[in-house]
C-alpha positions in Angstrom: 42.3 18.0 -85.7 46.0 17.0 -86.7 46.4 13.5 -87.9 48.9 11.3 -86.1 50.0 8.1 -87.7 49.6 5.5 -84.9 52.2 3.1 -86.6 55.0 5.9 -86.0 54.5 5.7 -82.1 55.6 2.3 -80.9 58.8 2.3 -82.8 59.4 5.7 -81.2 58.4 4.6 -77.8 60.2 1.1 -78.2 63.5 3.2 -78.9 63.1 5.3 -75.9 62.5 2.2 -73.8 65.5 0.4 -75.4 67.7 3.6 -74.5 66.6 3.7 -71.0 67.2 -0.1 -70.5 70.6 0.2 -71.8 71.3 3.3 -69.6 70.3 1.2 -66.6 72.6 -1.6 -67.8 75.4 0.5 -68.1 74.9 2.0 -64.6 74.7 -1.4 -63.2 77.9 -2.7 -64.9 79.6 0.5 -63.7 78.6 -0.2 -60.1 79.6 -3.6 -60.0 82.9 -2.9 -61.8 83.6 -0.4 -59.2 83.1 -2.6 -56.3 84.7 -5.6 -57.8 88.0 -3.5 -59.0 88.1 -1.9 -55.5 87.9 -5.4 -53.8 90.4 -6.8 -56.2 92.8 -4.1 -55.4 92.2 -4.0 -51.5 92.4 -7.8 -51.2 95.3 -8.4 -53.6 97.5 -5.5 -52.8 96.4 -4.0 -49.4 98.5 -4.6 -46.3 95.1 -5.0 -44.3 92.7 -7.1 -46.6 90.5 -7.5 -43.4 89.1 -4.0 -44.0 88.0 -5.2 -47.6 86.7 -8.5 -46.4 84.0 -6.9 -44.4 82.2 -5.8 -47.4 82.2 -9.2 -49.1 78.5 -9.8 -47.9 77.5 -6.5 -49.3 79.0 -7.0 -52.5 77.3 -10.3 -52.7 73.9 -8.7 -51.8 74.5 -6.0 -54.3 75.2 -8.3 -57.0 72.1 -10.4 -56.5 69.7 -7.5 -56.2 71.0 -5.9 -59.5 70.8 -9.3 -61.1 67.3 -10.1 -60.1 66.3 -6.5 -61.1 67.3 -7.1 -64.8 65.2 -10.4 -64.6 62.3 -9.8 -67.1 59.9 -12.1 -65.6 59.7 -12.0 -61.6 56.4 -14.2 -61.5 55.7 -16.5 -58.8 57.1 -19.3 -60.7 60.5 -17.6 -60.5 60.2 -16.7 -57.1 59.4 -20.3 -56.2 62.5 -21.1 -58.3 64.8 -18.9 -56.1 63.6 -20.0 -52.7 63.8 -23.6 -53.8 67.3 -23.4 -55.2 68.5 -21.3 -52.1 66.9 -23.7 -49.7 68.5 -26.8 -51.5 71.9 -25.0 -51.7 71.9 -23.9 -48.0 71.0 -27.3 -46.5 73.4 -29.2 -48.7 76.0 -27.1 -47.4 74.6 -27.8 -43.8 74.6 -31.6 -44.4 78.1 -31.3 -45.9 79.8 -29.7 -43.0 78.2 -32.1 -40.6 79.0 -35.3 -42.3 81.9 -34.5 -44.6 80.7 -37.1 -47.0 79.4 -34.6 -49.6 82.0 -32.0 -50.3 84.7 -33.2 -47.7 85.6 -31.8 -44.3 85.5 -28.1 -44.0 84.2 -25.3 -41.9 83.1 -21.7 -42.5 84.7 -18.8 -41.3 83.0 -15.3 -40.4 83.6 -13.6 -43.6 80.2 -14.5 -45.3 78.6 -12.9 -42.4 75.5 -14.4 -40.2 75.4 -18.1 -40.1 72.7 -20.6 -39.0 73.5 -24.2 -38.3 77.1 -23.2 -38.8 76.5 -22.1 -42.5 76.5 -18.6 -43.5 72.8 -17.6 -44.7 74.3 -16.0 -48.0 75.6 -19.3 -49.1 71.9 -20.2 -50.3 72.0 -16.9 -52.3 75.3 -17.8 -53.7 74.0 -21.1 -55.0 70.9 -19.1 -56.6 73.3 -16.5 -58.2 75.6 -19.2 -59.9 72.7 -21.6 -61.0 70.7 -18.6 -62.5 73.6 -17.0 -64.3 75.1 -20.2 -65.6 71.6 -21.5 -66.5 70.8 -18.4 -68.6 74.3 -18.4 -70.2 73.6 -21.9 -71.4 70.4 -20.7 -72.9 72.4 -19.1 -75.6 73.6 -22.5 -77.0 71.7 -24.6 -79.5 70.5 -28.1 -78.4 68.6 -30.0 -76.1 67.9 -29.0 -72.5 69.9 -31.9 -70.9 73.0 -30.5 -72.8 72.5 -27.1 -71.8 72.1 -28.1 -68.3 75.6 -30.0 -68.7 77.1 -27.1 -70.0 75.7 -24.8 -67.4 77.0 -27.3 -64.6 80.6 -27.2 -66.2 80.2 -23.3 -65.9 79.5 -23.5 -62.3 82.2 -26.0 -61.4 84.6 -23.8 -63.4 83.6 -20.9 -61.3 84.2 -22.8 -58.1 87.7 -24.0 -59.2 88.5 -20.1 -59.5 86.8 -19.4 -56.1 88.0 -22.1 -54.0 91.8 -21.2 -53.3 90.9 -17.4 -53.0 88.0 -18.4 -50.5 90.5 -20.5 -48.6 93.3 -17.9 -48.4 91.1 -15.1 -47.0 89.1 -17.3 -44.6 85.6 -17.6 -46.3 86.0 -21.3 -45.3 88.8 -23.8 -44.5 89.6 -27.5 -45.4 91.1 -30.0 -43.0 94.7 -30.4 -43.6 94.6 -27.2 -45.9 93.7 -29.4 -49.0 90.8 -28.9 -51.5 89.7 -32.4 -52.1 88.8 -33.5 -55.5 85.5 -34.9 -53.9 84.5 -31.3 -53.6 84.3 -30.7 -57.3 82.6 -33.9 -58.0 80.0 -33.0 -55.5 79.6 -29.6 -56.9 79.0 -31.2 -60.4 76.2 -33.5 -59.1 74.4 -30.8 -57.2 74.7 -28.4 -59.9 73.4 -30.7 -62.5 70.3 -31.4 -60.3 69.7 -27.8 -59.9 70.3 -27.0 -63.8 67.7 -29.6 -64.6 65.3 -27.9 -62.2 66.2 -24.4 -63.9 65.3 -25.8 -67.2 62.1 -27.5 -66.1 60.6 -24.3 -64.6 58.7 -21.9 -67.0 60.0 -18.3 -66.7 61.8 -16.1 -68.9 65.3 -17.1 -69.0 67.4 -14.1 -70.3 69.2 -11.3 -68.4 71.2 -8.6 -70.0 73.6 -8.2 -67.0 74.3 -12.0 -66.6 77.2 -12.3 -69.1 78.9 -9.4 -67.7 78.6 -10.4 -64.3 79.9 -14.0 -64.8 82.9 -12.7 -66.7 83.5 -10.2 -63.8 83.5 -12.7 -61.3 85.5 -15.2 -63.1 88.2 -12.6 -63.8 87.9 -11.3 -60.1 88.5 -14.7 -58.4 91.1 -16.0 -61.2 93.1 -12.7 -60.9 93.1 -12.9 -57.0 94.4 -16.6 -57.5 97.2 -15.3 -59.6 98.0 -12.4 -57.2 98.3 -14.7 -54.5 
């Protein structure tokens, strides 16, 4: 009976698993890059951007699915975190458009798809993605949890600064008098900070190999479209 050194098997198995994980990561990055580059070229340079706008919900859903696929810990705690953030984000938007006292006076268009209570259902998913991505990114920094929450909040607000002019131009939503109020960014900071504190207090694995790529890709996508316009 041949002798097999068991100490040699785990490193080999780990190397194979790591290679497979890296391959999946590169594939996911490639798919997302293809979608975002196509969308950027179509929206920024096409004579008919409406054709590309119809794929915005699909792009958002695809990005969310791939992000969650690379979350190592999809426990009940993580699922509850996702549900809570989506619900809070959605109903804050409902209150926002009904009252005008949170973000300012605005209305949603049809680009983001199916709406309930005059708010696209995908808005809750967008709040989740931004909260999750920026929360994970902030974990790379040393320091106490609240400092990380503030950094993550600033990353969220920074993304919103890039998104707003592009979203208005392509009819994601519109502001009264076509002016994006400073109140919007103040409210974003407050809501985002609450969600980031909640993120820190939940006990699940807070790392995701796809997050840095997606955040940078989206930041460049909206910043680039803002420059093109």
